[in-house]
C-alpha positions in Angstrom: -7.2 10.9 15.1 -5.0 7.8 15.5 -1.5 7.4 14.1 -0.1 4.3 12.4 3.2 3.8 14.3 4.8 1.6 11.7 4.0 4.0 8.9 5.4 6.9 10.9 8.6 4.9 11.7 9.1 3.9 8.1 8.6 7.5 6.9 11.3 8.6 9.3 13.6 5.8 8.0 12.9 6.8 4.4 13.5 10.5 5.1 16.9 9.9 6.8 18.0 7.6 4.0 17.2 10.4 1.5 19.1 12.9 3.6 22.1 10.5 3.8 22.1 9.9 0.0 21.7 13.7 -0.7 24.6 14.4 1.6 26.8 11.9 -0.2 25.8 12.6 -3.8 25.1 16.3 -3.9 23.9 17.3 -7.4 24.4 13.7 -8.5 21.5 12.6 -6.4 19.0 10.7 -8.6 15.5 10.8 -6.9 14.0 8.0 -9.0 16.9 5.5 -8.5 17.3 6.3 -4.8 13.5 5.9 -4.1 13.4 2.6 -5.9 16.4 1.4 -3.8 14.6 2.7 -0.6 11.4 0.9 -1.5 13.2 -2.4 -2.1 15.2 -2.0 1.1 12.2 -1.2 3.3 10.2 -4.0 1.8 12.9 -6.5 2.6 14.2 -5.1 5.8 10.8 -4.4 7.5 8.2 -6.4 5.7 10.5 -9.4 5.3 9.5 -9.7 1.6 12.1 -11.2 -0.7 12.3 -13.1 -4.0 11.2 -16.7 -3.9 14.5 -17.7 -5.3 16.4 -16.4 -2.3 17.1 -19.0 0.4 14.7 -18.3 3.3 17.3 -19.4 5.9 19.8 -16.8 4.8 20.5 -13.9 7.3 18.5 -10.8 6.7 21.6 -8.9 5.7 22.3 -11.3 2.8 18.7 -11.2 1.7 18.8 -7.4 1.5 22.1 -7.4 -0.3 20.8 -9.9 -2.9 17.6 -7.9 -3.5 19.5 -4.7 -3.9 22.1 -6.3 -6.2 19.3 -7.7 -8.3 17.7 -4.3 -8.4 21.0 -2.7 -9.4 21.2 -5.0 -12.4 17.7 -4.1 -13.5 18.3 -0.4 -13.0 21.5 -0.6 -15.1 19.5 -2.1 -18.0 16.6 0.4 -18.1 17.5 3.7 -16.5 19.0 6.8 -18.2 22.0 6.7 -15.8 25.1 4.8 -16.9 25.7 1.4 -15.1 28.8 3.0 -13.7 26.9 5.8 -12.0 24.2 3.4 -10.8 26.9 1.2 -9.2 28.3 4.3 -7.4 24.9 5.2 -6.0 24.4 1.6 -4.8 27.9 1.4 -3.2 27.0 4.2 -0.9 23.4 2.9 -0.3 24.8 -0.4 1.1 26.1 1.5 4.1 22.5 2.1 5.2 22.6 -1.4 6.6 25.0 -0.2 9.3 23.1 3.0 10.1 19.8 1.2 10.3 21.1 -1.5 12.6 20.9 -4.4 10.2 24.6 -5.0 10.6 26.0 -4.0 14.1 29.4 -2.5 14.1 31.6 -1.6 17.1 33.2 1.2 15.2 30.7 3.4 13.3 33.4 6.1 12.9 35.4 3.7 10.8 32.5 3.2 8.4 32.1 6.9 8.1 35.8 7.2 7.3 35.4 4.6 4.6 32.5 6.5 3.1 34.6 9.6 3.0 37.4 7.8 1.2 35.0 6.3 -1.3 33.4 9.6 -1.8 36.7 11.2 -2.7 37.7 8.2 -4.9 34.4 7.6 -6.8 32.9 11.1 -6.8 36.0 13.3 -6.5 34.2 15.2 -3.7 36.1 16.3 -0.6 34.7 18.6 2.1 36.3 19.3 5.5 33.0 19.2 7.4 31.7 16.1 5.6 32.4 13.6 8.4 31.0 15.9 11.0 27.8 16.4 9.0 27.4 12.7 8.5 27.9 12.0 12.2 25.3 14.6 13.1 22.9 13.0 10.6 23.4 9.5 12.0 23.1 10.6 15.6 19.9 12.6 14.9 18.4 9.6 13.1 19.1 7.3 16.1 17.8 9.9 18.5 14.5 10.5 16.6 13.6 6.9 16.1 14.2 6.2 19.8 12.0 9.2 20.7 9.3 8.2 18.3 8.9 4.7 19.9 9.2 6.0 23.4 6.3 8.5 23.0 3.9 5.6 22.6 4.9 3.9 25.8 2.9 4.3 29.0 3.6 4.1 32.7 -0.1 3.4 33.4 -0.4 0.5 31.1 1.7 -2.5 30.0 1.2 -5.5 27.9 0.7 -8.9 29.4 2.2 -11.4 26.9 1.5 -15.1 27.5 2.7 -17.9 25.3 0.0 -20.5 24.4 0.7 -23.9 25.9 2.5 -26.4 23.6 2.6 -23.8 20.7 5.8 -22.2 19.7 6.1 -18.5 19.0 2.4 -17.7 19.3 1.4 -15.4 22.2 -1.8 -14.0 23.7 -1.8 -10.3 24.3 -3.7 -8.5 27.1 -3.3 -5.1 28.5 -2.7 -4.5 32.2 -3.4 -1.3 33.9 -1.2 0.1 36.7 -3.4 3.0 37.7 -3.8 3.6 41.4 -7.5 3.6 42.3 -9.0 4.6 45.7 -9.4 1.7 48.2 -13.2 1.8 47.9 -13.0 0.1 44.5 -12.3 -3.6 44.6 -10.0 -5.3 42.0 -13.0 -7.2 40.7 -15.0 -4.0 40.1 -12.0 -2.4 38.4 -11.4 -5.3 36.1 -15.1 -5.5 35.2 -15.2 -1.8 34.3 -12.0 -2.2 32.4 -13.4 -5.1 30.3 -16.9 -3.9 29.4 -18.6 -1.2 27.4 -16.8 1.8 26.0 -13.7 1.3 28.2 -13.3 -2.2 26.7 -13.3 -0.6 23.2 -11.0 2.4 24.2 -8.4 0.2 25.9 -7.7 -1.2 22.4 -6.1 2.1 21.4 -3.5 1.6 24.1 -3.0 -2.1 23.4 -2.5 -1.6 19.7 -0.1 1.2 20.2 2.0 -0.8 22.7 2.0 -4.0 20.6 3.0 -2.0 17.5 6.0 -0.6 19.3 6.9 -4.1 20.5 6.7 -5.5 17.0 8.8 -2.7 15.5 11.5 -3.3 18.1 11.5 -7.0 17.3 11.8 -6.3 13.6 14.7 -3.9 14.2 16.3 -6.8 16.0 15.5 -9.0 12.9 13.0 -11.2 14.8 10.1 -12.1 12.5 9.1 -15.3 14.2 6.7 -14.2 16.9 3.0 -14.1 16.3 0.6 -12.2 18.6 -3.2 -12.7 19.1 -4.7 -9.4 20.3 -8.0 -8.6 21.9 -11.0 -7.1 20.2 -14.4 -5.8 21.0 -17.3 -7.0 18.9 -19.3 -3.8 19.6 -16.9 -2.0 17.3 -18.3 -3.9 14.3 -21.4 -1.6 14.6 -19.2 1.6 14.8 -17.7 2.2 11.4 -15.8 5.4 12.2 -14.4 4.2 15.5 -13.3 0.8 14.2 -11.4 2.5 11.3 -9.6 4.8 13.8 -8.6 1.9 16.1 -7.5 -0.5 13.3 -5.6 2.3 11.6 -3.0 1.9 14.3 -2.1 -1.6 13.1 -3.0 -1.2 9.4 0.5 -1.9 8.0 1.7 -5.1 6.2 4.6 -5.6 8.6 2.3 -5.3 11.7 -0.6 -7.2 10.1 1.8 -10.1 9.3 2.6 -10.6 13.0 -0.9 -9.8 14.5 -4.1 -11.6 14.6 -7.4 -10.2 15.9 -9.3 -12.5 18.3 -13.1 -12.8 17.6 -15.7 -15.1 19.1 -17.3 -17.6 16.7 -20.8 -16.3 17.6 -19.7 -12.8 16.7 -18.3 -14.0 13.4 -21.7 -15.6 12.4 -23.4 -12.3 13.4 -21.0 -10.0 11.6 -19.7 -12.2 8.9 -19.6 -9.6 6.1 -17.9 -7.0 8.3 -15.2 -9.5 9.5 -14.6 -10.9 6.0 -14.1 -7.3 4.8 -11.4 -6.9 7.5 -9.7 -10.0 6.2 -9.8 -8.7 2.6 -8.1 -5.5 3.9 -5.2 -7.6 5.2 -6.1 -8.1 8.9 -5.6 -11.6 10.2 -8.4 -13.1 12.3 -8.3 -15.8 14.9 -11.6 -17.3 16.0 -12.6 -18.6 19.4 -14.9 -21.5 19.0 -18.0 -21.8 21.2 -21.0 -24.0 21.6 -22.8 -22.2 18.7 -20.4 -23.9 16.3 -22.1 -26.7 14.4 -19.9 -29.6 13.6 -20.1 -30.4 9.9 -17.8 -30.8 7.0 -18.6 -27.3 5.5 -18.1 -25.4 8.8 -14.8 -27.2 9.6 -13.5 -26.4 6.1 -14.3 -22.8 6.6 -12.2 -22.6 9.8 -9.1 -22.8 7.6 -9.6 -19.2 6.5 -8.7 -18.1 10.0 -5.1 -17.6 11.1 -5.7 -19.6 14.3 -8.6 -21.5 15.8 -8.8 -21.4 19.6 -10.5 -24.3 21.3 -11.5 -24.2 24.9 -11.0 -27.5 26.7 -14.3 -26.9 28.7 -16.5 -26.7 25.5 -19.2 -29.3 25.1 -17.9 -29.9 21.6 -14.3 -30.2 22.6 -13.8 -33.9 22.4 -15.6 -34.2 19.1 -13.7 -31.3 17.5 -10.3 -32.5 18.9 -10.8 -35.7 16.9 -10.9 -33.8 13.6 -7.5 -33.7 12.0 -8.4 -31.2 9.3 -8.5 -28.1 11.4 -5.4 -26.0 10.6 -3.6 -24.0 13.3 -5.7 -25.3 16.1 -4.7 -24.0 19.6 -6.1 -25.4 22.8 -6.8 -22.9 25.5 
């Protein structure tokens, strides 16, 4: 059974925000309001989803704050809690941005002291061990998320990331093995075995775990620009159970948004229904054109449904295709 790394990371994040809010609010904790704040926060923080009226060039911190402020206004209009109580809940929720590394602070203890003062002022709650308990919670949160990502890393395998020539922020992903083999095996034989048959399928487990961790780390650093094109094995399209297991690793909107699965055009024509079903399920597909591609208006228009179209300079149809200006997101390889 495979694990969706991003889902696991977000569940950890959600659980620690809940622990934080319960520690602050005590019996005043409102499950519905806090979960709606968490949902909005995660959607903006990790999926980079925000209202179309929000300026796209704003820093992530400001986007999150605007989304939460808008939600606070809506909650005040419809919830059973008074606007004053909802505001108090939100005031403490905003500190999550420091604990979840949206806003980097040199003095986290100062923020914890501020929370304690606000807690006394707004909630009339004072406990001697409050600061210690909050420090322990934040340290445990930081430790667990680090351990979670580290457990998917490997000494035997690493990602080979190559930027496509003349294309900004789009990268090809391969997996490189660092396993020591006996001298009787040549490098050519090892690579052939690594890239054919069952091994070619199974290596995707490792590649998808590693690229998921890389993307999560980039999102934590608020980098949403990079796009990755990952390997795939067409033989999986005839193995329903196995393909579901492998794709489960990357089946999350935040990961899907930054990943594109690479498929040969001849395989697309053979497994058209299966590949279109993947696209309906949110997976982005990049297609590698080959000499089976027939150049006509209809086929060229259909290329626009793919995230990227990869065109090899050595193809017989290269010159003719290169002259077409209607192919969106064309990448020469």
